[in-house]
KOLGU-385605 format. One line per 10 residues: for each residue x, y, z negated of C-alpha. Coordinates in steps of 0.25 Angstrom, whole numbers. Example, Ala and Ser with C-alpha at 12.3 -4.5 7.8 and 13.67 -1.06 7.14 Angstrom:
49,-18,-31  55,-4,-29
***
This chain:
107,-401,490  102,-389,496  106,-385,511  115,-373,514  112,-365,526  122,-354,528  118,-340,534  126,-336,546  121,-321,543  133,-321,533
144,-327,542  155,-321,550  148,-318,562  162,-316,570  164,-331,567  150,-337,566  153,-350,573  165,-352,563  156,-349,551  146,-359,556
156,-370,557  162,-366,543  149,-367,536  145,-380,543  159,-386,537  155,-380,524  143,-388,522  132,-380,527  119,-388,530  112,-378,539
116,-364,547  107,-352,545  107,-343,557  99,-330,553  93,-323,565  89,-308,563  83,-299,574  83,-285,567  69,-285,566  63,-295,557
75,-292,548  84,-280,549  96,-287,554  101,-294,567  109,-307,567  111,-318,577  105,-323,589  103,-336,596  116,-335,604  124,-335,591
117,-347,586  120,-354,599  135,-349,598  137,-355,584  129,-368,585  140,-376,589  148,-373,576  139,-381,567  130,-394,568  121,-389,556
107,-384,558  106,-370,561  94,-362,556  90,-349,564  83,-341,555  75,-331,563  73,-317,556  67,-312,568  54,-306,573  50,-316,584
56,-330,580  46,-336,589  53,-329,601  67,-332,597  68,-345,589  70,-354,602  82,-346,605  89,-350,591  84,-364,593  90,-365,607
103,-359,601  104,-371,591  95,-368,579  89,-379,572  80,-373,562  73,-360,566  68,-351,555  58,-339,556  51,-331,546  36,-333,542
36,-318,542  38,-317,557  25,-314,565  25,-327,574  16,-339,574  24,-348,564  17,-361,567  20,-360,582  35,-356,579  36,-367,571
30,-377,581  40,-371,592  52,-373,584  49,-387,580  45,-390,594  59,-387,597  64,-396,587  70,-386,577  66,-383,563  58,-373,557
61,-363,546  51,-353,540  57,-341,533  51,-333,522  56,-319,518  56,-315,503  44,-306,504  35,-316,511  26,-326,503  30,-340,503
16,-345,505  17,-340,519  24,-351,524  15,-362,518  7,-366,531  21,-368,538  28,-376,527  23,-389,534  29,-384,547  42,-379,545
55,-387,541  62,-375,533  56,-363,525  66,-352,522  65,-344,511  72,-330,511  77,-326,498  83,-312,504  75,-303,514  81,-307,527
90,-299,536  103,-298,529  113,-308,522  118,-306,507  105,-303,500  100,-306,486  92,-317,483  76,-315,481  74,-324,469  59,-323,471
60,-331,483  63,-344,475  48,-345,472  46,-347,487  56,-358,487  48,-365,476  36,-363,483  41,-369,495  47,-381,488  33,-383,480
25,-383,494  35,-393,501  34,-403,489  19,-401,488  16,-403,503  28,-413,507  34,-402,517  47,-404,522  53,-390,524  65,-386,518
66,-373,509  78,-363,514  82,-351,506  89,-339,512  95,-327,506  104,-323,493  109,-337,492  121,-339,482  123,-351,472  113,-346,462
102,-343,472  105,-356,479  102,-364,466  89,-356,464  83,-359,478  87,-373,477  80,-376,464  68,-369,470  68,-380,481  76,-374,493
83,-384,502  92,-374,511  99,-362,507  103,-351,516  116,-344,512  124,-333,519  133,-323,512  135,-333,501  141,-343,510  148,-335,521
153,-325,510  161,-336,504  174,-341,510  171,-355,506  158,-358,513  159,-374,509  160,-371,494  148,-361,494  139,-371,503  143,-382,493
139,-374,481  126,-368,487  122,-383,490  125,-387,475  118,-375,468
***
């Protein structure tokens, strides 16, 4: 059964702690924490202090998705705030191998993220070193966008590489998720789906999460 990671980008910011508690009780498997700096992507969201404040509302793993220009400079702050998985973009101009090493040394899991225009082959040399590969199926920065179908090929390629080389990374998909697209990415080999507006835009979180898991 596929894992569900609700994105807090679409939650009610005025009661963020309560939202975290609600989605935890509703059956979420992880919690997706989108971090944007207004430079790497054209939006600004949460900092580590927010993560620290809401961490007590759930015992689930938090994934800090760093859509920022200097993930190597700031990741430790999110780790210290309670993130269990640190996600950074393959497009970021950092030493990927060094960053992966540093995050693992801290006892955290590593997620490498790939934007829609980026060729998935760019991740090839990192696949044996990371815990999660996140395929963006919308352009990052805002919630509620339409699913980019062509990115399904990336999921299929990752699944083939994983089986071919006996890698252990999980495949995660973020963007434009609904019941139809959840089924498509699951068939392609995805293990985790990130859903924001599709969950938080519905009054019955439990029902939506349950249906997404069964797609």
